[in-house]
C-alpha positions in Angstrom: -65.4 -277.5 4.2 -62.2 -277.4 6.2 -60.0 -275.7 3.7 -57.2 -273.6 5.3 -56.1 -270.2 4.2 -53.6 -270.4 1.4 -54.3 -274.0 0.6 -54.3 -274.8 -3.1 -57.5 -276.5 -4.3 -56.8 -278.7 -7.4 -58.8 -278.0 -10.5 -60.7 -281.1 -11.5 -62.8 -279.7 -14.3 -61.8 -278.4 -17.8 -59.7 -275.3 -17.8 -60.6 -274.2 -21.3 -64.2 -275.4 -21.4 -65.8 -277.9 -23.7 -65.4 -278.1 -27.5 -67.3 -275.3 -29.2 -67.9 -273.2 -26.0 -67.8 -269.4 -26.4 -64.6 -267.7 -25.3 -63.3 -264.1 -25.4 -66.5 -262.5 -26.7 -65.1 -259.0 -27.3 -65.1 -258.9 -31.1 -66.6 -262.2 -32.1 -68.9 -262.8 -35.0 -71.4 -265.7 -34.7 -73.7 -266.5 -37.6 -76.7 -268.8 -37.9 -77.3 -270.7 -41.1 -79.2 -273.9 -41.8 -77.1 -277.1 -41.8 -77.4 -278.7 -45.2 -80.7 -280.6 -45.1 -79.4 -283.3 -47.4 -76.2 -283.9 -45.4 -75.5 -287.4 -44.1 -73.3 -286.3 -41.2 -73.9 -284.1 -38.2 -71.9 -281.0 -37.5 -70.2 -281.5 -34.1 -69.7 -278.6 -31.7 -66.2 -277.2 -32.2 -65.9 -278.8 -35.7 -64.9 -276.7 -38.7 -67.8 -275.8 -41.0 -67.9 -274.8 -44.7 -70.5 -272.8 -46.6 -72.4 -274.3 -49.4 -73.3 -271.4 -51.7 -76.5 -271.0 -53.7 -74.8 -271.8 -56.9 -73.8 -275.2 -55.6 -77.4 -276.1 -54.7 -77.0 -275.7 -51.0 -78.9 -272.5 -50.6 -76.3 -270.7 -48.5 -76.1 -273.5 -45.9 -73.4 -274.8 -43.5 -71.9 -278.3 -43.9 -69.3 -280.3 -42.0 -65.9 -280.8 -43.7 -66.4 -284.6 -43.7 -69.8 -284.4 -45.3 -68.7 -281.7 -47.7 -65.8 -283.9 -49.0 -67.4 -287.4 -48.9 -71.1 -287.0 -49.4 -72.2 -283.6 -50.7 -71.0 -284.1 -54.3 -69.9 -287.7 -54.1 -66.4 -286.8 -55.0 -63.1 -286.0 -53.3 -62.9 -283.0 -55.6 -64.4 -280.9 -52.8 -61.3 -281.4 -50.6 -59.5 -278.6 -52.5 -62.4 -276.2 -51.8 -62.3 -276.6 -48.0 -60.0 -273.6 -47.5 -61.9 -271.2 -49.8 -65.4 -272.1 -48.4 -64.3 -272.4 -44.7 -66.6 -270.4 -42.5 -65.6 -271.1 -38.9 -66.3 -273.5 -36.0 -69.7 -274.7 -34.8 -70.4 -273.1 -31.4 -71.9 -275.1 -28.6 -75.6 -274.8 -27.7 -77.7 -276.6 -25.2 -80.7 -278.1 -27.1 -83.9 -279.6 -25.8 -85.8 -282.0 -28.0 -89.2 -280.9 -29.4 -90.4 -284.4 -29.9 -89.5 -287.7 -28.1 -89.6 -291.3 -29.3 -91.2 -294.0 -27.2 -89.2 -294.7 -24.0 -87.5 -291.4 -23.7 -88.1 -288.6 -21.2 -89.3 -285.2 -22.2 -86.9 -282.4 -21.3 -83.8 -284.5 -21.7 -81.1 -282.3 -23.2 -79.6 -283.3 -26.5 -76.1 -281.8 -26.8 -73.0 -282.4 -28.9 -73.9 -281.5 -32.5 -76.2 -279.9 -35.0 -78.3 -282.3 -37.2 -79.0 -281.9 -40.9 -81.7 -279.3 -41.5 -81.2 -277.6 -38.1 -80.3 -274.0 -37.7 -76.6 -274.1 -36.8 -74.5 -271.4 -35.2 -70.9 -271.0 -36.3 -68.2 -268.7 -34.9 -66.8 -266.9 -37.9 -64.5 -264.5 -36.0 -62.8 -264.8 -32.6 -61.6 -267.6 -30.3 -63.1 -271.0 -29.5 -61.9 -274.2 -27.9 -61.7 -277.2 -30.3 -60.6 -280.8 -30.0 -57.0 -281.3 -31.3 -56.9 -284.7 -32.9 -53.3 -284.9 -33.9 -50.1 -282.9 -33.8 -48.7 -280.6 -31.1 -50.2 -277.1 -31.2 -48.0 -274.1 -30.6 -49.0 -270.5 -30.0 -49.6 -268.4 -33.2 -49.0 -271.4 -35.5 -51.3 -272.5 -38.3 -54.4 -274.7 -37.7 -55.2 -277.5 -40.1 -58.0 -279.9 -40.9 -57.7 -283.4 -42.2 -59.0 -284.1 -45.8 -57.5 -287.5 -46.4 -57.0 -290.4 -44.0 -53.7 -291.9 -42.9 -54.8 -294.9 -40.9 -51.3 -296.4 -40.5 -49.8 -293.2 -39.0 -52.9 -291.5 -37.5 -55.0 -294.3 -36.1 -58.6 -293.2 -35.3 -58.2 -290.0 -37.3 -61.2 -288.8 -39.3 -61.8 -286.4 -42.1 -62.6 -283.0 -40.7 -60.4 -283.4 -37.6 -58.7 -280.2 -36.3 -54.9 -280.7 -36.1 -51.6 -279.1 -35.7 -48.9 -279.5 -38.4 -48.5 -283.2 -39.0 -45.1 -285.0 -38.6 -46.7 -288.4 -39.5 -45.2 -290.3 -42.4 -47.1 -290.2 -45.6 -49.3 -287.2 -44.5 -47.2 -285.2 -47.0 -46.0 -287.0 -50.2 -43.5 -285.4 -52.5 -42.9 -286.7 -56.0 -42.7 -285.3 -59.6 -45.4 -285.1 -62.1 -45.8 -284.7 -65.9 -48.9 -283.2 -67.8 -49.2 -281.3 -71.0 -52.7 -280.0 -70.1 -56.0 -281.2 -68.7 -56.7 -283.0 -65.4 -54.5 -286.1 -65.7 -51.1 -286.0 -64.0 -48.6 -288.8 -64.5 -46.5 -289.1 -61.3 -43.1 -290.7 -60.9 -44.2 -292.5 -57.8 -47.9 -293.1 -56.8 -47.0 -294.5 -53.4 -49.3 -293.1 -50.6 -51.2 -290.9 -53.0 -55.0 -291.2 -52.2 -58.2 -289.5 -53.2 -58.9 -286.4 -51.3 -55.4 -285.2 -50.9 -54.7 -281.5 -51.9 -51.9 -280.9 -54.4 -49.5 -278.0 -54.7 -46.6 -277.2 -57.0 -45.8 -275.2 -60.2 -48.6 -275.5 -62.7 -51.1 -276.7 -60.2 -54.2 -274.5 -59.7 -54.9 -273.5 -56.1 -57.5 -275.7 -54.5 -56.7 -278.8 -56.6 -57.3 -282.2 -55.1 -57.0 -285.8 -56.1 -60.3 -287.2 -57.5 -58.9 -290.6 -58.2 -55.7 -292.5 -59.0 -55.2 -295.3 -61.5 -51.6 -296.7 -61.5 -49.4 -293.7 -61.9 -52.1 -291.5 -63.4 -53.7 -289.1 -61.0 -57.0 -287.4 -61.9 -57.1 -283.9 -60.7 -60.1 -281.8 -59.7 -58.8 -278.9 -61.8 -56.9 -278.7 -65.0 -53.2 -277.8 -64.7 -52.4 -274.1 -65.4 -49.2 -274.9 -67.3 -47.3 -277.9 -68.7 -45.5 -280.0 -66.1 -42.4 -282.1 -67.0 -41.0 -284.0 -64.1 -42.1 -281.0 -62.0 -42.0 -281.3 -58.1 -45.5 -281.7 -56.6 -46.7 -282.3 -53.1 -49.8 -284.2 -52.0 -51.1 -283.4 -48.5 -53.6 -285.0 -46.2 -54.1 -281.7 -44.4 -55.5 -278.3 -45.4 -54.6 -275.1 -43.7 -57.6 -273.2 -42.4 -57.2 -269.6 -43.6 -56.5 -267.0 -41.0 -56.8 -269.6 -38.1 -54.0 -270.0 -35.5 -53.6 -271.7 -32.1 -54.0 -269.0 -29.5 -51.6 -270.9 -27.1 -49.9 -274.3 -27.2 -51.9 -275.5 -24.1 -54.1 -278.5 -24.4 -56.8 -279.1 -21.7 -56.0 -282.5 -20.1 -59.7 -283.0 -19.3 -61.3 -282.3 -22.6 -58.3 -282.5 -25.0 -59.1 -279.1 -26.4 -56.9 -276.2 -27.4 -58.1 -272.6 -28.1 -57.9 -271.4 -31.7 -58.5 -267.9 -33.0 -60.0 -266.9 -36.4 -58.1 -263.7 -37.0 -59.9 -262.6 -40.1 -63.4 -263.4 -41.1 -63.6 -265.7 -44.2 -67.4 -265.9 -44.5 -69.7 -263.1 -45.8 
């Protein structure tokens, strides 16, 4: 086509692939489980997935982070369980519809997500390209997912987004709290505290989140483990995905994806 020797041909397509594409297959683990049939939301390719165990009524199924927090139990209490039940990232498949509605053409591919009740494949160990919705990824640094919205600072953000560490105002709220026991925490300042945030601090059980807030009283998803008296506590809109780091800090300019690596398998 008239290209001379040594001429540089510009790359016009994605350099990392599309969200959820398989990459670096040497030691990967990919597992298939049904996507929770009663889920309201789809599981997008490249999105983080959690496991719903039998004890929770899910029958060992996958669910999206957004559905798990907002719909599965109808409470923001699940936000604190995202890290412990994180399984991996939905891997891309090319799917062909089995049935077609009037006006559609048989054989047209349906791509982009798994629907509730479908068998979904999730990469539980290894590397995969995912859309980075916020923050600036850096090689070997922690990968996060959003569990509470911050519309003012992260416009267009959604629960379940994959993000780098946030520098947005109000994504991390520091104050002090007082509680003798139980699940009610009185905070010095309730400003920017919202349902779904994950809480950390002395006397706070791991995986505790905000169920609701009424004035300065915050209802926790778990009882405090020790009495708090004006004790520093932090409320976060992000949850660190365990054993997941950015492989590089490069973001594909075509697909807006970065490659992340699950270093240790979290799912069984």
